[in-house]
N, C-alpha and C positions, 0 to 999 in steps of 0.2 A: 436581411432578406434582399437579394439582388433585385435590380429594377425589373428584370424580365420575369421574376418569379410570379406564379399565379397564386391567387388568394381566394379563400372562401369568404362569402358574405352572409350575414344573418340579418334578416329583416323581421322586426317584431310587429306583426299585424293582427294580433289576437285581442286587442283591446275592445271593450264593449262601447266605449264612447259615452259614458254616463253623463259627463258634463255637456255633451252635445245634444242631449235629449231636448226636445222631442224628435229631432231630425234622424236619430239613429234607432227609433222604435222598430222600424222594419228594414232599415238599410244599414248594413255594417259600416262602421266608421271608415274603414279603408276604401269603401266604394262611394262615399260622398263625392259628388261631382264639383270640380273646380275648373272653370274655363274649359269645359269640354272633355276633361279627363278625370278618371278616378284618382282619389288622393294617393293611393299606393303607386300609381303610375309615375308620379314625380320622384318617388324614392327609387324605384327600379331603374328609371332612366338615369338618375344620378350615378347609380352603381355601374352603368355601362361604360363609364369613363375609366374604370379600373381593370387590371388584368385578371379577370375572374376565372377561377377554376369551377366554382359552383355557387349557386345562391340558394340559401335555405330560408324559406318563408314560414314563419310561425303563425298559425291561424287558429281560431276557435270556431269559425263559421265556414261551412262548406261553400257558401256563396262566394267567399273570398278566394278559396282555393280553386274553385272552378274558373273564376275570372282570371286569376293569375296564370293558371296553366294555359288557358286558351289564348290570352294576350301575349304572354312572355315565354311560353314553353319552347318556342323555336329560337329565342334570342340567346339563351345560355342554358347550361345544365341546371335544372331546377329541381329542388327537393321540397316537399311540403311536410312540415312537422306540426302535429296537433298539440296545442297547449292543454294540459290536463290539470296543472296546479295553478293557483291564482297568482296575480301580480307579475311584475316584470321579471322577478326571480324565477317563477314557474315557466315563463316564456323562454328565458335563456336556457334553463336546464332542459327544456324540451329538445334542444339541439345537440345534447351531449353525445348521442350515438353517431352523429354525423361529423364530429370534430375529433382530431387526434391531439394527444397531449403535447406534442412538440411543435404545434403550429399556432400562429396568430391568426386572427380573423377580424374582418370588418363587421362592426355591429351598427345597424341603423334603425332608429325608431321609424315605425311605419306611418307616422302622422305628422311629418314635417314637410314643408314646402320651401325649397331653397334652390338656387341655381346649381346645376349639376357640377359646376367647377368646384364647389365647396367639398365634394367627396374626394375629388382628385387632389386638392390641396392638402386635405387632412392626411391622405395616404402618403403623399410625397413628404410631408413633415415626418411621418413615422420612418420612412426610408432614410431621410437625411439625418435625423437625430440619433438613430440607432438605439432608441429607448425600448422599454418593455411594452409601453402602450402610449396612445395619444387620445386626447379628448378634443373635439371641436367645441369652441366656445363662441358665444355671440353677445356683444354688449347690449344690455337692456336696462330700461329705467325701473320698471316695476318687477323686480326680481322675485317678489314674494310668491309668484305663481309658477316659478321655475326652480330647478336645482341650480345652485351656483357653485363656482369654483374659486378657491383662493390660490393665487399663484405667486411665485417669487422667481425672478429671472426666467429660466426656461422650464421650470418644474411646477407641477401641480402639487400643492401642499395638502389641500383638503377639499372635499366636496360636501356641500350641505344641501339638504332637500327642503325647498320652499321656506326660507327663513322669514321670520317676521320682519316687516319693513324697518322697524326701529333698530333692529340689531344686525341687519345685513351689512356687511362691510365689503362686499364685492358687488360689482355690476356685471359680472361675466356669467351669463347663463350657460348651463350645460346644454349643448345644441343638438344632441341626438345622433351624432356620428362619432364612432370610436374605432380605434384599432387596439385589440386586446389580446393578451395571452390566454391560453386554455386554463391557466391556474385560477382565473376569475371564477370559472365554474366550480372549482374545488372550494373556493371561499364560500360560494353560495350554498354548497352542500353542507357547510358548517353552520347553516342557518343564519348567515349574515344577510342583511339586506343588500341590494345592489349598490346603494350609496356606501355602506360599510365595506363592501368588497373593493370598491374603487379606492377608498381611503387606506385599506390594508395594502393594496397594490402601490399606492403612493408612498407609503412608509417603508415597505420592504423591498420594493423594486424601483424602477425609474418610470415615472408617468409624466409625459410632457403634454403640450397643448398646441393647438392652432386656433388663432382668432379670426373668425370670418366676420368682417366688418360691414358687409353689404346686408341687404334685407334677408331676414329669416323668419319664418312663421311656424309656430307650433299650433296645430289645429286642435285646440282644447275646448274652446267655447264657440257657440254659433257665430259670433261676430268676427272670430278669427278667419272664417271663410271669406268675409267681406274684405278683410285686410289682404288676404292672399290674392283674391280677384284683382284688387287695386294694383298690387305690385306686378302681377303677371301682365295685366292689360297695359300698364304703363310702359312695359318693355316691348310691346309690339313694334316691330321694325317698320311696318307699313301696313297697308290694307290688303286683305285677301278676300275675294268673293269667289266662291266655288263656281266652276262652270255648270255644276248641277243645281245651283241655287237660282231662284228667280227673283230679281229685284225690279219692281215696276219702274218704268221710265219717269213716272210722276212722283216717285219717292225721292227724298233728300237724304243723302248719305255724306256725312262730314267727319273729318278726323280719322283716326286709325280704327278700322273695324275688321273683324274676322267673321265672315258669314259662311257657315258650313254647308255641306252637301244637303240638297233637298229643302233648304230653308226658303220660305216665301216671304217677301216684303211687299205688302199691298200698296196701292196708290195713295199718295199724300202722307204716307208714314215718314217720320223723321228719325234718323239714326245718327246720333252725335257721339262719336267715339271718345276714348277707347271703350269698345263694346264687343262682346261675343254673342253671336246668334247661332244656336246649336242646330244639329242635324234635324231636318224635317220639322222645324218649328215654323210657326205662322205668325207674322206681325200684321195686324189688321189695319184697315184704312184709317189714316189720321192718327195712328198710335205714335207715341214719342218715347224712344228708348235712348237713354243718355248715360253719361259718364259712369264707367265702372259697373255697368249692368252686365251680368253673365246669365244669358238665357240658355238653359241646357236643352237637350234634345227633346223633340216631340212636345214642345210647349206652344200653347196658343195665347197670344196677347190680343185681346179684342179691340175693336175699333175705338179710337180716341182714348185709349188708356195710356198711362204714363208709368214707366219703370225707370228708376235711377238707383245706382249704387246698391244693387240687390243681387242676391243669388236665388235664381228660380230653378229648382231641381227638376229632373225629367218628368214629363207627362203632367204638367200643371196647366190648368186653364185659368187665365185672368180675363174675366168678362169685360165688356165694354164700359167706358167712362169710369175706370178705377184709377187710383193712384197708389203705387207701391214704391216706397222709398226707404232705403237703408234697412232692408228687410231680408229675411231668409225664409223661403217657402219650401217645405218638404215635398217629396215626390207624390204624384197622384192626388193632388189637392185641387179643388175648384174654388175659385174666388168669384162670388156673384157680382153682377153689375153694380156700378157706383160705390164700390167698397173703397174706403180711405184708410191708409195707415198714417198716423201721426208719427213724427220722428225726432222730436226734441225731448230728451229725458228730463224729468223734473229736477230742478236744482237740488243738490244735496244727496242725490242718488249715486253711490259709489259702485262702479262696475269694473271688475278686474280686466286689465288690458284694453280698456276702452277709454281713449284719451279725448279731452275736450278740444274743440276747434274754435277759431275766431271767425264769426260770421257777422259781417256788417257791424263791427265794433262790439259785438256780444260774444262772450265765451260760452259755448253750448256743447253738450254731449249729444251726438246724434245716434239714434238707434230706432228702427221701426219695429215691426212685428216679427216674432219668431213663430212660425206656423209649422206644425208637424206634418206627417204623412197622412194621406187618405182622409183629409178634412174637407168639409164643405162650409164655406163662409157665405151666409145668406146675403142677398142683395141689400145694398144700403148700409152695410155694417161699418162701424168705426172702430179701429184698433189703435189704442193709445200707444205712444212711444214706450218701448220695453214691454209690450204685452206678449204673453206666451199662450199659444193655443196647442193643447196636447193632441197627439195623433188620434185619428179616428173620431174627432169631434165634429158634430154637426150643429152649426149655429143658425138660429132662425133669422129671417130678414130683420134688418135694422138693429142688430145686436150691437152692444157696446162692450168692448173688452178693455179693461183698465191695466195700467202698468203692474206687472207682477214678476219682478226679477229676483225674488227672494230665493228661489231654488238654486241660483248661481252664486249666492253669497258665500 
């Protein structure tokens, strides 16, 4: 395929986000907010680096299709395909009528966050190698929660889905960006799984790979959102405060921050970046917002509350004198005054993709609360590290919620 040739891209955005529950009870996975943008925006922006003929987005929720059409419909030729059959296989086969047998296409998972350069480099690898297909790979320590690839020289030998840690002989995770021939769809029609289809491609054709060695996040679990926030905020080039935001002259703003349109930072508030403050959000008097906090749009942080290393989804209210640390709070939730999230996981608790940190000569694993959408947390409540509050829950004042990560095991 010549350099100037245009290519079709397929984005798989039909997943239900079961492992992201309770955050996805009312919000499709693709529309979870990460530093002011929907998750799917990061994928579609990455594809803009390619010479696109058409982008086919596979969805199962009309909220996603409406969002994508409104936000990206003027950017490129856009087709929406509705997923009817389950699994990644059903998602890919939903695009069959939009692809021709003689073409290759770019396939992107709709739940990854990575620098847009990764898409371009993967595509350039395909062009330079002249192979039938290319897989982007990412080095990972805990490969048991990913698909992995076994490679030799320039070829992919085999792909394995989520191997047990004791038998995984590769640390290269399948990273969700591919260039593939149409014949993969024919393999899927033979009732092969996607992994089996890739393996058949590797044995009967030529399947090569590109290793992306910078950060890459697959948003599979709630705490992956925190990791994505951290990486994105760490790469802020400098500070930006919108002309349409209002920051009190008595507020203190340090480090790299992004304060979006309509945001208000009241007097004596302290913002220590890297931090994102979303559109039309309000940071109350004396509040403290610090490192790696992402406050999404229409959020209220009450007077003298503290938020750090947390994802606060849209339309959340955190009332005064509360502490929210290492937590993820779903949209339309209200946190009552003097609520506290504890954030050091009990020793011996194993959580996939959540790695221990050294803090003051102690090795600890940090995770606060995971609170769903449309919740009310009564005043004075204490949420233990690793506590989960399901969507639509109403907690009485002075409630105690204990660690309960078993649903993610």
